[in-house]
N, C-alpha and C positions, 0 to 999 in steps of 0.2 A: 352199523353204518347203513344208511338208506341208499337206494339206487341213485338218487339225485346227488348225494354226496360223493359217490364213486366217480362222478364226472369231473371232480377237481382233484387231480393227483397231488401228492405231497411234494414230489420232486420229479425231475425228468426220468429218473430210473424206474419210477413206479407208474409211468404213463401206461394207461390201458386204452388202446385204440378202439376197443369196443364199448367204452364207457359212454353212456347216453342216458339222459333222463326220459327218453322215449321208449326205452326197452320195456317190453311187456304191454305197451299201449298201441303199438303199430303192428300191422300184418308182418309176419316173419320175412316174406319175400321183399317187402318194401324196406324193412330194416337191413336185410342183407345187401340190397342195392345201395342204400345210404352208407353203410359201413365200407363198401367197396369204393365208392366215390371219395369218402373221407380218407381212406387209405392213400389214395392218390394225392389228396390235398396234404396229408401228413408228409409224404415224400417230397412234394414241392416245397413245403415249409422248411424241411431239413436242408434241402438244396439251397434255398434262399439264405439260410443262416450261414452255411459254409461259403457261399459266394460273397456274402457281406464280409465275412472274416477275411477272405482273400483280398477283397477290395480295400479293407482297412489296413492290411499288411502293406499293400502298395502305397496307399496314401501316407502311411507312416514313413516310408522311404522318402516321399516327397517332402514331408515335414522336416525330416532330418536335413535334406538338401537345402531347403529354404532357411532353416535355422543356421546352418553352416555358412551360408552366403548372405545372411541377414536380410532375407526377402520377407515380404509381408505374408502373414498366415493365409489371408484370403486373396483371391484373384478375381475381382468382379467381372472382368471380360470373359475369362474362362467359364465362370459360373453361369453367366447369361447364355453363352454359347451351348453349354451342356444342358441347360434347362430347355432351350429351344429345340435342341437335338432330341432330348428325351420326350418332349411333347409330340414331335413328329413321329418318333418310334411308337409312342403310345397310340396315336391315331391310326397308324398302319396296323397295329396289333388289336385294334378295337377295344382299347383300354381308355378310360376317361383321362384325357390329357391333364386336367386339373388335379386329379389324384396323383398322377405321375410326377407332376411338378411339386406338389406338397411332399411327396416321398423323397424326391431328390433334394428339396430344400432342407428337409430334416437331416439327411445324410451330410449335405454340405455344412450345415451348422455344427454337426458332430466332428467332421473333419477339421474345420477351422478351430474348434475348441481343442482338439488333439494337437494341431499345429502350434497353437499358442502355448500349450503346456510343454511341447518339445522345445520351442524357442526359449521358454523360461528356464527349463532344465539346462539347455545348452549355454545360456547366458551365465547361469550360476556356476556351471562347470568351468567355463572360460575364466571367470573371475577368481576361482579357487586355484587355477593352474599357475 
């Protein structure tokens, strides 16, 4: 296996944080600094995944509540307010607000898809009871 192929782990358990196609091509001090920064990025990425999992656990509860009370999966007023809020937060954090909006829109579309599935399951369960 070449060094370039080492940069692509087979699964999460085989992740090598030192994997890089730059190894051996860059001054060792530069590589050490790069790996240190990447380690921070890896930690942030892991935190993001766990935070997203927590967020989806909460939105699942919302989906169940909506299905139980026959509420629509989406709430355009809430979604618009959240997008505007996230854009402001992004600006304050010096993050591109358009990126933050795209990210939230992706999450919202996934949440709505989950809510629709929960509503469908709830409707089927209700019909069978």
